[in-house]
C-alpha positions as CSV (number, residue, x, y, z in Angstrom):
1,M,-4.4,126.6,1.3
2,K,-2.6,123.2,1.5
3,L,0.6,122.9,3.5
4,R,3.5,121.2,1.7
5,K,4.7,117.9,3.0
6,P,8.2,119.2,4.1
7,L,6.5,121.9,6.2
8,L,4.2,119.4,7.8
9,S,7.2,117.2,8.6
10,I,9.0,120.1,10.3
11,L,5.9,121.0,12.4
12,A,5.5,117.4,13.5
13,A,9.2,117.3,14.6
14,L,8.8,120.5,16.6
15,I,5.7,119.2,18.4
16,L,7.6,115.9,19.2
17,I,10.6,117.9,20.6
18,S,8.4,120.1,22.8
19,A,6.7,117.0,24.3
20,L,10.0,115.3,25.0
21,S,11.3,118.5,26.8
22,V,8.3,118.5,29.1
23,L,8.8,114.9,30.0
24,L,12.5,115.4,30.6
25,V,12.0,118.4,33.0
26,A,9.3,116.5,34.9
27,N,11.6,113.7,35.5
28,L,14.7,115.7,36.6
29,P,15.7,115.4,40.3
30,S,14.1,118.1,42.3
31,D,17.4,119.8,43.1
32,L,18.1,120.3,39.4
33,Q,14.8,121.7,38.4
34,A,14.6,125.5,38.0
35,A,12.6,127.1,40.8
36,P,11.7,130.7,41.5
37,P,13.9,132.3,44.2
38,Q,12.3,132.5,47.6
39,A,13.2,134.8,50.6
40,S,14.5,132.9,53.6
41,A,11.8,132.5,56.2
42,S,14.4,132.8,58.9
43,V,15.5,136.3,58.0
44,Q,13.2,139.2,58.7
45,Q,13.4,142.3,56.5
46,A,14.5,145.3,58.5
47,A,11.7,147.9,58.4
48,P,13.3,151.3,59.2
49,A,11.0,154.2,60.0
50,P,11.1,156.9,57.4
51,A,13.5,159.7,58.2
52,A,12.7,163.3,57.5
53,G,14.0,164.5,54.2
54,R,15.1,161.1,53.1
55,V,13.3,158.6,50.8
56,L,14.0,155.0,51.8
57,K,14.7,152.7,48.8
58,P,12.8,149.4,48.7
59,V,14.7,146.2,48.8
60,P,15.5,145.2,45.2
61,K,13.1,142.6,43.8
62,S,15.8,140.9,41.7
63,P,17.0,137.5,43.1
64,P,19.4,138.2,45.9
65,S,22.9,136.8,45.9
66,N,23.3,133.6,48.0
67,Q,27.0,133.8,48.2
68,P,28.3,135.7,51.2
69,L,31.3,138.0,50.6
70,L,32.2,138.2,54.2
71,T,31.3,136.4,57.5
72,F,32.0,137.7,61.0
73,S,30.6,137.5,64.5
74,V,30.2,140.0,67.3
75,L,30.5,138.9,70.9
76,S,30.5,141.1,74.1
77,D,30.1,141.1,77.8
78,A,31.6,137.7,78.5
79,H,32.9,139.1,81.8
80,V,35.7,136.5,82.0
81,R,37.1,136.3,85.5
82,A,39.9,134.1,86.6
83,E,37.9,132.5,89.4
84,D,34.6,132.2,87.4
85,E,34.7,128.8,85.6
86,S,31.2,129.4,84.2
87,S,32.4,132.5,82.3
88,H,35.2,130.4,80.8
89,Q,32.8,127.7,79.7
90,K,30.3,130.1,78.2
91,L,32.8,131.8,76.0
92,S,34.4,128.6,74.9
93,A,31.0,127.2,74.0
94,A,30.2,130.4,72.0
95,L,33.4,130.2,70.0
96,S,32.9,126.5,69.3
97,D,29.4,127.1,68.1
98,L,30.4,130.0,65.8
99,H,33.2,127.8,64.3
100,N,30.7,125.1,63.5
101,L,28.4,127.6,61.8
102,D,31.2,128.7,59.5
103,P,34.8,127.4,59.9
104,N,35.9,129.9,57.2
105,A,34.6,133.1,58.9
106,E,37.0,136.0,58.5
107,A,36.7,137.7,61.9
108,I,35.3,138.0,65.4
109,I,34.8,141.4,67.1
110,L,34.9,141.3,70.9
111,N,33.0,144.4,71.7
112,G,34.0,145.1,75.3
113,D,33.6,143.8,78.8
114,M,35.4,140.7,78.0
115,T,37.2,140.9,81.4
116,D,37.2,142.9,84.6
117,G,40.6,144.3,83.6
118,L,42.7,142.4,86.1
119,P,45.9,140.7,84.9
120,E,44.7,137.3,86.0
121,D,41.4,137.9,84.0
122,Y,43.3,138.6,80.9
123,E,45.4,135.5,81.4
124,A,42.2,133.4,81.7
125,L,40.9,135.0,78.5
126,R,44.1,134.3,76.7
127,N,43.9,130.6,77.7
128,I,40.4,130.4,76.4
129,L,41.3,132.0,73.1
130,E,44.4,129.9,72.6
131,T,42.5,126.6,72.8
132,A,39.5,127.8,70.7
133,P,38.9,127.5,67.0
134,L,39.2,131.1,65.8
135,P,39.2,133.0,62.5
136,D,42.3,134.9,61.4
137,K,41.2,138.3,62.7
138,L,40.2,139.2,66.2
139,L,39.2,142.9,66.9
140,Y,38.8,144.1,70.5
141,A,36.9,147.2,71.7
142,I,37.4,148.5,75.3
143,G,34.4,148.4,77.6
144,N,33.8,150.0,81.0
145,H,34.7,146.7,82.8
146,E,38.2,146.8,81.3
147,Y,38.7,149.7,83.7
148,Y,37.5,147.7,86.7
149,K,41.0,146.9,88.2
150,A,40.5,150.3,89.9
151,W,37.7,148.7,92.1
152,H,40.1,145.9,93.3
153,D,43.0,146.0,95.7
154,D,46.4,144.5,95.0
155,Q,45.1,141.0,96.0
156,G,42.3,141.2,93.5
157,R,39.6,141.7,96.2
158,W,36.7,144.0,95.6
159,K,37.4,147.3,97.4
160,P,35.1,150.1,96.2
161,A,35.6,152.2,99.3
162,S,39.3,152.7,98.3
163,F,38.7,153.4,94.6
164,P,40.8,153.7,92.5
165,N,43.2,151.5,94.6
166,G,46.3,153.0,92.9
167,E,45.1,152.2,89.4
168,T,45.1,154.9,86.8
169,E,43.2,155.0,83.5
170,Q,46.5,154.8,81.7
171,M,47.4,151.6,83.5
172,S,44.1,150.0,82.5
173,Q,44.4,151.1,78.9
174,T,48.0,149.9,78.6
175,R,47.0,146.5,79.9
176,F,44.1,146.3,77.4
177,L,46.2,147.4,74.5
178,Q,49.0,145.0,75.3
179,F,46.5,142.1,75.4
180,S,44.7,143.1,72.2
181,N,47.8,144.1,70.2
182,A,46.0,147.3,69.1
183,E,47.8,150.5,68.5
184,N,45.1,152.7,70.0
185,L,41.7,152.6,71.7
186,Y,40.1,153.5,68.4
187,F,41.3,152.1,65.0
188,E,40.1,150.8,61.7
189,R,40.7,147.6,59.8
190,I,39.9,146.6,56.2
191,I,38.6,143.0,56.1
192,A,37.7,141.5,52.7
193,G,37.4,145.0,51.3
194,Y,35.0,146.2,54.0
195,R,35.8,148.9,56.6
196,F,35.6,148.0,60.3
197,I,35.8,151.0,62.7
198,V,36.3,150.3,66.4
199,L,35.7,153.1,68.9
200,G,36.6,153.2,72.6
201,S,36.3,155.2,75.8
202,E,39.4,157.2,76.6
203,Q,38.5,158.0,80.2
204,Y,36.9,156.4,83.3
205,R,35.9,157.8,86.7
206,Q,39.4,158.8,87.7
207,S,39.2,161.7,85.3
208,D,35.7,162.7,86.3
209,P,33.3,160.7,88.6
210,G,30.5,162.1,86.5
211,N,31.7,159.9,83.6
212,G,30.1,156.9,85.4
213,E,30.2,153.9,83.1
214,D,29.7,155.9,79.9
215,A,32.0,156.1,77.0
216,V,34.1,159.2,76.8
217,L,35.1,159.9,73.2
218,S,37.4,162.9,72.7
219,A,36.9,165.5,70.0
220,K,40.0,164.0,68.3
221,Q,38.4,160.6,68.2
222,L,35.1,162.0,66.8
223,H,36.9,164.0,64.1
224,W,38.9,160.9,63.1
225,L,35.6,158.9,62.9
226,D,34.0,161.5,60.6
227,E,37.1,161.5,58.4
228,K,37.1,157.7,58.1
229,L,33.4,157.5,57.3
230,H,33.8,160.2,54.7
231,E,36.6,158.3,53.0
232,E,34.3,155.3,52.6
233,D,31.2,157.3,51.7
234,G,31.4,156.8,47.9
235,S,32.1,153.1,48.0
236,G,28.6,151.9,48.3
237,N,29.6,149.4,50.9
238,P,28.2,149.1,54.4
239,I,30.5,150.4,57.1
240,F,30.7,148.5,60.4
241,V,31.2,150.6,63.5
242,F,31.7,149.2,67.0
243,L,31.5,150.8,70.4
244,H,30.8,149.0,73.7
245,Q,28.3,151.6,75.0
246,P,25.1,152.4,73.0
247,L,23.6,155.7,72.2
248,P,20.8,156.6,74.7
249,Y,17.2,155.7,74.0
250,T,18.0,153.6,70.9
251,V,18.5,149.8,71.2
252,A,17.1,147.6,73.9
253,G,18.1,148.6,77.4
254,S,19.7,151.8,76.4
255,G,17.1,154.0,78.1
256,L,18.5,153.3,81.6
257,N,21.7,155.4,81.3
258,R,23.5,157.9,79.1
259,G,25.8,155.5,77.4
260,V,28.0,158.0,75.6
261,V,29.0,161.4,77.1
262,A,29.2,163.1,73.7
263,Y,26.2,161.2,72.4
264,T,24.8,164.2,70.5
265,E,28.0,164.6,68.6
266,L,28.4,160.9,67.9
267,K,24.9,160.5,66.6
268,S,25.3,163.6,64.4
269,I,28.3,162.1,62.7
270,L,26.8,158.7,62.2
271,S,23.6,160.1,60.9
272,K,25.4,161.5,57.8
273,Y,26.1,158.0,56.6
274,P,23.0,155.7,56.1
275,Q,25.3,152.8,55.2
276,V,26.6,152.6,58.8
277,I,25.8,149.6,60.9
278,F,26.5,150.5,64.5
279,F,27.0,147.5,66.9
280,S,26.8,148.3,70.6
281,S,26.8,146.2,73.7
282,H,26.8,147.1,77.5
283,T,23.0,146.7,78.2
284,H,23.1,142.8,78.1
285,W,19.5,142.8,77.0
286,E,18.6,139.6,75.4
287,L,18.1,139.5,71.6
288,K,14.4,138.6,71.6
289,T,13.4,141.9,73.3
290,P,12.0,144.7,71.1
291,Y,14.5,147.2,69.6
292,T,17.4,144.8,69.3
293,M,17.7,146.6,66.0
294,R,16.8,150.2,65.4
295,W,16.9,152.5,62.5
296,D,17.4,156.3,62.9
297,Q,19.2,157.5,59.8
298,F,21.6,154.6,60.2
299,T,21.3,151.0,61.6
300,M,21.9,150.3,65.3
301,I,22.1,146.7,66.7
302,N,22.4,145.5,70.3
303,T,24.7,142.5,70.8
304,S,23.3,141.0,74.1
305,S,25.8,139.2,76.3
306,V,27.8,136.0,76.2
307,G,28.0,135.9,80.0
308,H,24.8,137.3,81.6
309,P,21.9,138.3,79.3
310,L,19.3,140.6,80.9
311,T,15.7,141.4,80.0
312,D,12.9,143.9,80.6
313,D,11.3,143.3,84.1
314,G,8.1,145.0,83.0
315,K,8.5,147.6,85.7
316,G,10.8,150.0,84.0
317,G,13.9,148.1,85.0
318,E,15.7,144.9,84.1
319,T,16.2,141.4,85.4
320,E,18.4,138.4,84.7
321,T,17.4,135.6,82.3
322,A,18.2,131.9,82.9
323,P,21.6,131.3,84.4
324,E,22.7,129.2,81.4
325,D,21.8,131.8,78.8
326,S,24.4,133.1,76.4
327,E,24.0,135.1,73.2
328,G,25.8,136.9,70.4
329,L,25.6,137.8,66.7
330,F,26.5,136.0,63.5
331,V,26.8,138.3,60.4
332,R,27.0,137.6,56.7
333,V,27.6,140.2,54.1
334,F,26.2,139.9,50.6
335,A,26.4,142.2,47.7
336,D,22.9,143.6,48.3
337,R,22.3,143.1,52.0
338,V,23.8,142.3,55.4
339,E,22.2,139.5,57.4
340,V,22.5,139.8,61.2
341,R,21.4,136.7,63.0
342,G,21.0,136.4,66.8
343,R,22.5,133.2,68.2
344,D,21.6,131.3,71.4
345,F,24.9,129.6,72.3
346,A,23.4,127.7,75.3
347,R,21.1,125.8,73.0
348,N,23.0,126.0,69.7
349,R,20.1,127.6,67.9
350,W,19.0,130.8,66.3
351,V,17.0,133.4,68.2
352,P,13.9,133.7,65.9
353,E,13.0,137.2,67.1
354,A,16.5,138.5,66.0
355,Q,16.9,137.5,62.4
356,F,17.5,140.7,60.4
357,S,18.3,141.6,56.8
358,V,19.7,145.1,56.3
359,P,19.6,146.3,52.7
360,V,22.7,147.9,51.3
361,P,21.7,151.4,50.1
362,G,21.5,151.7,46.3
363,R,21.9,147.9,45.7
């Protein structure tokens, strides 16, 4: 059957257009050519262990969003002391590095042990923050060292034999709250539509020497936490929870002490909400050690230390890392995941062993 001339002309034109399209795409600049999405090689996928009675959903295979909805950082254990210039320099360097990474970040969470609780230490910390490039929001969690004025006499000298040296827990808490402008030791903030919950120890050794350096969370605080988590449960968003002390036998370095007096109750509450990302500090263990991040019905992440990172000594204990070492976390929140990236502030580089991507449940 013979083709009519008009039909032959149309076919010839289509062939010519197809050939021209191939030539045009081949000559486009490389940044304008379509390319299949690729996962970032610098971000490891979190691989939580299966929990009994719960099926873990795989990370969606659709192309992930590359536009963060929220950026924040988590720093802890700077241990700023008025007479310790090194502690000033390390915190200043960390804040400068974080600003260079993202000048438009929304918040920094200072997760405890930022000072030893003395008035002159808070003044030194205030001077550092006043001269640093900072985001609009700073959130402070109380650590055990914010109670350490009790170990010093009126001249600021270390006097453990005369503990508590006239210092009450209320005095330490008042000093912390006045500095941080927080209304309570535990509170919540909504930042860019996401819920941030800060917890804090309500007692130290004056109430009970058996408290040691562990967090004491009252039944009232734990009930409040459960209520706040329940309020957010249907949103589908990750919930960011901060406490200076970790749960025992979870993240790196947490097997050396109890961490939280009511740890069973706290873990029971957090375990009901798989979208929780729980940031804890206190251990100082460096970010490249195993179990910087753990999954056990919710995500737990260790924040290392700005001032004095520690590491496993291989003998069941811990030891200091290099004197110049300083670490923290840089966090970006996307629609389908939360990227948590360990940062080496001494060398202005990422910690390759601590680059995590936490999937948002159901996304």
